[in-house]
N, C-alpha and C positions, 0 to 999 in steps of 0.2 A: 684235106688231102687231095692233091691234083691227080688227074687221070691223064695218061698219055697212051697212044696207040703204038704197037709194035707187032708186025706180021699179022695184022688183023685182030690182035688180042688187046684187050684193055688191061693196062698195068697200073697198079696203085702205087703212089709214092707218098712217103710221109711228109716231105716238104719239097718245094721247088728248089732248083739249084741256087738262086739268089738267097732263099731263106736258109738253106744249109750253110752257105758262105757267111751269112750274117750271124748264124748261131756259133760257128767256129770263131769268128772274129770276136764275138762277145766273150767266149771262153778264154781266148788268148788275152784279151784286155783285162779280164778278171785275174788271170795268173800274173800278168805284168803288174797290176795294181797291188796284188798280195806281196810280190817280191819287193816292190818299192816300199810298201808299208813296213815290211819286215826289216829292211835296211835302215829305215828311219828309226824304228823302235830300238834296234840293237846297236845303233851308232855309238852310243856312249856306254854300252854294256861292258863290264869287266868280267870276262868269262871265267877267270880264275875264281872269282867269288861264286859264280853259278855252279862250277864243278865242286866247290867246297861246301855248297849248301846242304847236302845230305848229312855230312859230318856235323855241321853246326846245328841242324835240326835235332840230331840224335843227342848232342851234348846238352842243348837247352831242355829237351824232353826229359833227360835223366835228372836235371836239376829241378824240374817242376814236380817231381814225384818224390815223396807223398805231399799232398796239400797241407798247408799249415792250418789245421782246424782251430787252433787257439785264436786265430785272427778273425774267426766268424763273428764274435760278439761285437767287433768294431764295424761290421758291415750292415747291421740291422738299420741303423739310422740313415746311412746313405742309400740303402735299398728303399726305405720308405720315402725318402726324398725323390728317388727316381720314379717310383709309382705315382707320387703326387705330381711330378712334372708332366708325366704322360696323361694323367687323368684331368688335371686342370687345363692343360694345353688343349686336350680334346674338347672339353666343355667350352672353352673360349672360342675354339675353331667352329664349333657347331653354332654358337650364337651369331658368329659373323658369316658363316657359310650359308645358312638358311635363307636370309634375305638375298644374298648374291645369287643363289640358285633360282629363286622365283624371278629375279630380274633377268636372268639368262635364258630361262625357258621361253620358247616361242609363244606358248599359249597363256603365259601369265605376265610377260614383260610389258610395261607401260609404253615402251617405244622400241620397236625393232631396229630403228635406224641409229639411235643414239645410246639409249640405256643398255640394250643387249650387248653391243660391242664392248662397252666399258666393263660390263660384268664378265664377259668372256676374257677380256684382257686381265682382269684381276685373277681369274682362275688360272690362266696360262702363266702369269707372273709368279703366282704362289707355287705352282707345280714345277717351275723351271729351276728353282733354287733349292738345294738340299738343306735340310734342317741344320746340318753342321755348319754350313756357310752362314745361315741366318744367325746361329749362335755366335759365330766369330764376330759378325757385325754388331750384334747386340751387346756382347761383352765389351766391345770397344766403346759403345755408346753409353750404356747404363751401368757398366761394371760387371764383374763376375758375380755369380750367385744363381739361385733358383729362378728368380724372375726372368732372367735372360733365357734360361732353358724353357720355361713355360711359354713365353712369347714366341720363341723359335719354333717350338712344336706347333703352336697355333698357326703361325704364318705358313708353315709348310702344309698343314692339314686343310686349310681353307679350300685350296684348289681341288684336292682329292674329294672332299665331301661335297662341295658345290657341284662339281662336274657330274658325279654319279647321281646326285639328287635331282639336278635339273633334267637329266636324261629320264629319270623316273617320272618326273612331272610331265614331260612331253609324251610319255607312253601311257597315260591314264586313260580310262574309259570315258570318252567325252559325252556319252549319252547321259551319264549321271549329272554332269555339269549342266548340260542343256535342260534337264528336268528341273534342277534347282533354279536355274536362271528363269525358266518359264513361270515360276511362282512369284516373280518380282523381287527376288533376293538381291541384295547389294553385292558389290564386287567382293567385299570382305566376307560376307556370308557364303558366297559361292566357293571361295577358297577354303573357308573353315569347314564347310559341310560337304563340298563336292570333290575337293582335291586332297586336302590333308588326310582324311581317312584312307584314301587309296594309296598314299605314299608312305604311311606309317610303318608297314613292315619293311619296306626298302630302307627307310630312314634308320630304323633300329639296327638293321643288318650292317648298313654302311658305317654307322657310328661305332658299333662294337668292333667291327673289322679295323677301322682306323685306330681305335684305342689300342688294339692288339699290336698294330704296326708301331704306334708311338711308344709302347713299352720297350720295344727293341731299339728304336732310335734314341730314346732318352738315356739308355745305358752308356752311350759313347759321348754324350754332350759334355760330360765332365772333363773330357780330354782337352777341351778348349776353355774350361773355366766356368761352364754353365751349371755346375752342381750335379749332385747325384753320385752314384757308385763309380762313375767314370773318373772322378777325382782320385779315388782310392786306387783305381787301376793305373792311372798316370803316375801316382806317387810310387807304387810298387814297381812299375817298369823302370822308373828313374833310378832306383837303388838296386835294380836287378834282383828283387825279392821274388824269385820265380815260384816258390811254394805258395806265396800269397796270390800271385797272378793266377795260378791254377784254381785256388779256392774261389776267387772272384769270377773266373770263367764258369765254374760249376754253379755258383749262385745265380749268375745271369741266365745260364741255361735253364735252371729250375724255374726262374721267374718267367721266362718266355714260354716254357711249356705250360705253366699254370695259367698265364694270360691267354694262350691259345685254347686251352680247355674251357675257360670261362667264356671266351668269345664264341666258341662253337656252341656251347650250351645255350647262350642267350639267343643266337641266331636261329637255332633249332626251335627254341620255345616260341619265338615270335613269328618265324616264317613257316 
């Protein structure tokens, strides 16, 4: 806050005049950018459809009630497939993410100039592509089915797990590592007895949290042919079977709530 003199008294100002002008210029630029972005977004919008949207929502909502409970028996197998996609995908991601995390952490990487950047690239690449995109690519490569969904979930999860895990590795208490190193332990023994015990609570929490996320993501992979309950959702939407869609939504909601409860219990028990 600058100070200026007037009539022998010191007056406080929040900003100088150039700073005030720069602030107003920034606000004007933000408003202009918003207006331009809004014009681009709404350039192809058919406003008649937008104004009619409440009527359409009410119409579809009326058709979705009540749910078709008799369809429930046909959802157990796809639901089990969905859970398996999430679980096996998480397991595969953990097996691949743990080595990547140790290679990315500054205190465990064998080469900060070569290996660490490559590991970080793997993490960024995995986190940059959504699991639905991975599933689209894999369905085109290896065909539709559960395998494509499992690999898609795994490829998406590697970056998430590895990033949080390598940050946990870098934040360990180094005095324990130094004490074990002083006994003449090998590099593998230092990792096994000095680092792994310290990161196990974080590892368990990260894994269960990612599994919870994967349960939600695997429910929609069937929309692109990667198996699971999403296939039933796609088929019901295609024939406008709205009562079945409602039931599928309820099943997905119940599954997500159950996975959230299990994940929270596991994290609480471990951490």
